[in-house]
C-alpha positions in Angstrom: 83.2 94.5 84.2 84.5 94.9 87.7 88.1 93.6 88.1 88.3 92.3 91.5 91.2 91.1 93.6 89.8 88.4 96.3 93.1 88.1 98.3 94.6 91.5 99.3 95.9 92.0 102.7 96.9 94.9 105.0 98.2 95.3 108.4 101.5 94.4 110.1 103.2 91.2 109.8 105.1 89.7 112.6 107.4 87.6 110.3 108.5 90.2 107.7 108.7 94.3 107.5 106.2 95.4 105.3 105.9 99.3 105.9 103.7 99.8 103.0 100.9 97.3 104.1 100.1 99.7 107.0 98.5 102.0 104.5 95.4 101.9 102.4 96.7 104.4 100.0 99.5 102.1 98.9 97.0 99.5 98.3 94.9 101.9 96.2 97.9 102.8 94.3 98.7 99.4 93.4 95.0 98.8 92.4 95.2 101.8 90.2 98.6 100.8 88.5 97.0 97.5 87.7 93.4 98.8 86.7 91.9 96.6 89.8 88.6 98.1 90.5 87.9 96.5 94.0 89.8 94.4 96.4 88.5 92.1 99.1 90.9 93.0 102.0 92.0 90.8 105.1 94.1 91.5 107.9 97.8 90.3 107.9 97.9 89.3 111.3 94.4 88.9 112.9 94.8 85.1 112.3 97.6 84.6 114.8 95.6 86.5 117.9 93.5 84.3 120.2 90.9 87.1 119.5 90.8 88.5 116.1 88.6 91.3 117.1 91.6 93.8 117.4 92.9 92.9 113.7 89.4 93.1 112.3 88.9 96.6 114.0 92.1 97.9 112.6 91.1 96.2 109.3 87.8 98.5 109.3 89.7 101.7 110.2 91.9 100.8 106.9 89.0 100.2 104.6 86.1 102.7 106.0 87.3 105.5 104.1 87.5 103.6 100.8 84.3 101.6 101.2 83.4 102.1 97.5 86.7 100.0 96.4 87.9 98.0 99.5 85.9 95.4 101.3 87.1 94.1 104.6 86.9 90.3 105.3 87.1 89.8 109.1 89.1 87.0 110.4 87.0 84.5 112.8 88.4 82.0 115.0 86.7 78.4 114.9 85.7 77.2 118.4 85.9 80.4 119.9 82.8 81.5 122.0 80.8 84.1 120.2 81.7 83.1 117.0 78.2 83.1 115.9 77.6 86.9 116.9 80.8 87.6 114.7 79.2 86.0 111.7 76.1 87.8 112.3 78.3 91.2 112.6 80.2 90.5 109.3 77.0 89.7 107.7 75.2 93.0 108.9 78.2 94.9 107.9 78.0 93.7 104.3 80.9 91.6 104.1 80.8 88.8 101.2 83.0 86.5 103.2 85.2 85.7 106.1 88.6 84.3 106.6 89.7 81.1 108.5 93.2 79.8 109.3 92.8 76.4 110.8 96.4 75.4 110.7 97.2 78.3 112.5 94.2 78.7 114.8 94.8 75.3 117.0 92.6 73.6 114.6 95.0 71.8 112.1 92.6 69.0 111.8 89.8 71.4 110.8 87.1 69.8 113.3 86.3 73.3 114.6 86.2 74.7 111.1 83.5 72.5 110.1 81.3 73.8 112.3 82.2 77.6 111.6 81.9 77.1 107.9 78.6 75.7 108.2 77.7 78.6 110.4 79.2 80.9 107.9 77.0 79.7 105.1 73.8 79.7 107.1 74.7 83.4 107.8 75.1 84.2 103.9 78.7 84.4 104.1 81.3 82.6 102.0 84.9 81.3 103.7 88.2 82.2 102.5 91.0 79.7 103.4 94.7 80.1 102.8 96.7 77.2 102.0 99.9 78.8 103.0 101.0 82.3 104.1 104.5 81.9 102.5 106.7 79.8 100.9 108.2 77.2 103.3 111.6 78.1 101.8 110.8 81.9 102.9 109.4 81.3 106.4 110.8 82.6 109.4 111.9 79.8 111.7 109.2 80.9 114.4 106.6 80.4 111.6 106.1 76.5 112.1 102.3 76.1 111.4 102.0 73.4 108.3 100.3 74.2 105.0 96.3 73.6 105.0 95.4 70.0 104.1 93.4 69.1 101.0 91.4 66.7 102.9 90.3 69.4 105.3 89.2 71.5 102.3 87.2 68.6 100.7 85.8 67.8 104.1 84.5 71.4 104.2 83.1 71.4 100.7 81.1 68.5 101.6 79.9 69.5 104.7 76.6 71.3 103.8 74.9 72.7 100.5 75.3 76.4 101.8 79.0 76.3 101.8 81.3 78.2 99.7 84.8 78.4 99.9 87.6 80.3 98.3 90.9 78.7 98.5 93.9 80.9 98.2 97.7 80.2 97.4 97.0 76.6 96.3 99.4 75.0 93.6 98.4 72.5 91.1 98.5 69.4 93.1 96.5 70.7 95.6 93.5 72.0 93.3 93.5 68.7 91.7 93.4 66.6 94.8 90.6 68.5 96.2 88.3 69.1 92.9 88.7 65.6 91.4 87.9 64.4 95.2 84.5 66.0 95.0 81.2 65.6 93.1 80.3 68.3 90.4 77.7 69.9 92.8 80.2 70.1 95.8 83.0 71.3 93.3 81.0 74.3 92.3 81.2 75.5 96.0 84.7 75.9 95.7 86.5 78.9 94.0 90.4 79.0 93.5 92.5 82.2 93.2 95.6 82.1 90.8 97.9 83.5 93.0 100.1 80.2 93.6 99.5 78.8 89.9 102.4 78.6 87.7 102.2 80.1 84.1 105.0 78.9 81.2 106.9 77.2 81.1 105.0 74.7 83.5 101.6 76.1 82.1 99.8 74.9 85.5 97.1 77.6 85.2 96.5 76.8 81.6 96.1 73.2 82.2 93.5 73.5 85.3 91.4 75.9 83.0 90.8 73.0 80.8 90.7 70.2 83.2 88.9 71.7 86.2 87.2 74.5 84.4 87.7 78.1 84.0 84.7 79.1 85.9 86.4 77.8 89.3 89.0 80.3 89.1 89.3 83.8 90.3 92.0 86.9 90.1 94.1 87.0 93.4 97.1 89.1 94.0 98.1 88.2 97.5 99.4 91.8 98.1 101.1 92.7 100.1 103.0 89.7 100.6 103.3 88.9 96.9 103.8 90.8 93.8 100.7 91.6 92.4 101.8 91.8 89.0 102.7 88.2 88.8 99.0 87.1 88.7 98.4 89.4 85.7 101.5 88.4 83.8 99.9 84.8 84.2 97.0 85.8 82.5 98.4 87.7 79.7 100.6 84.7 78.9 97.2 82.4 78.8 95.4 81.7 75.1 92.1 82.2 76.1 88.9 84.2 75.0 87.7 87.6 76.4 84.9 85.8 78.1 87.4 83.5 80.0 89.8 86.3 81.1 86.8 88.4 82.2 85.4 85.6 84.2 88.6 85.1 86.2 89.1 88.9 86.5 85.8 89.2 88.3 82.8 87.4 86.7 83.6 84.3 88.1 83.6 85.8 91.7 80.7 87.9 91.4 78.7 84.8 90.3 79.9 82.4 93.1 79.6 85.1 96.0 75.9 85.7 94.6 74.8 82.2 95.2 
């Protein structure tokens, strides 16, 4: 079984000094320590650029020497001219997904994201959406973007049969509001990472595995912004079978990405 982190990040971040995040060697060291085989990697600040291309180029330089373990997920900007070419380039480079940040990209209502997500699905790409970059209590006062809305995720999941969405950094109430507002067929298009889901004593993750289904969750650490050990600690505290654990660590992501 291949253990895959679906939500790793590298690069510079304007609201927090992260010296180690400027090196793929640091990320690989963390992966070795936690026995993570592969990571889907996004760029930490490309979502803030009017043109994400420089951030995507920097990300490619980070991961190019480590293509056996690191997979670059380029950031695209909904509504930007040339979006289709960017998606085709990502698909041609073998990326399994692209990253969108509607609430940071002048698209708080998600109207432009709708077209972008459908276009990504047509190009054979999944889309990674991030509910929040950091907790509101930790944010710099200049970081004023709102959290992603559950209504946007529901609308995107309903938009087309070819759509596949991985949602990062969602808490229990967000997952429930989206999942139980979708049909079973629509819900299968959405995968959730475990980065922001509490373990004991709240046991939010355990509850969601039962009510939403363990097949809908995958490993995401959120490093370098978050401590990667936390995701594994939550999994270690679960009373689940080996099959469930292996699914969350990589099997669910592989099956979902291959659709």
